[in-house]
Phi, psi and omega in degrees: 000139181299326181293334179300322180295320177298317176300315181298314180298317178295322179295318184275352180297113179072012183240130177276112177224134180278151171295133181292346181264306187250346179089357178303137178293125183260015180309131177059031179298137173251124184096196182230025180238132178295129181290340182275306187251350178081010180285143175289131181252137179228143175271117184227165173255129181216183180217148177290351178278354182268010178291125187279348186307303181298319180297317179296323178298314179297314181295317180295327178298314177294319182296319178295319177298315179298315180298315179298313182298319181295314180296315180296319179295319178295315180296329177281329182283326183304309178296328178297321179287315184293325185247029184292336183266007180272150189314133170085329181080170182287156178292157182301330181300326179298319179290327176295317178296315179298317177299319179297317179297316180294321178295316178295321178297317179296319179295318179293318176297321177296322176296318177298314180300315181296320180294322178292318181291327185256024182301319181292324176294323177299316182297331180281346180287146174298151182306321180297318178294324176298313180296319180296314180295321178298318178294320178296318178297313181302309181292319181297315179296317179297313180294320179298318179289325176295318178294318178296320178296318178296320178296318179296319178297319179298317180295324186279348181259000000 
């Protein structure tokens, strides 16, 4: 909108504000383009709570856990299918490991689902609480998978 440029010019009149792309001082800018990098500048309303980093860390932690569990479960299931008719069948420990992988995958998928459903609640949290919760999720998913892996190693030995 043409009026947006006027608002931007009035906002920057006599005010030191950096370009969000290159950091160039936009004081007294005429127009809506940064003279240094050529980026289009817009005057917007935002919040420091909209930073995606902590949310992405938490979501990626669950996604990585789910991906690992799914791949490991598939790799464990393939030999069970291919060699199902050979004498005696697999030991019970293989099924315990498979159950553990599927359980961890379900928990990670549930965590992803919960984060998607509660995205607006996440945005309302203060930034420090977002970072703390993201770190707790990251460490928690890692520790849960380490404990599950240790349990699987114990069963297989």
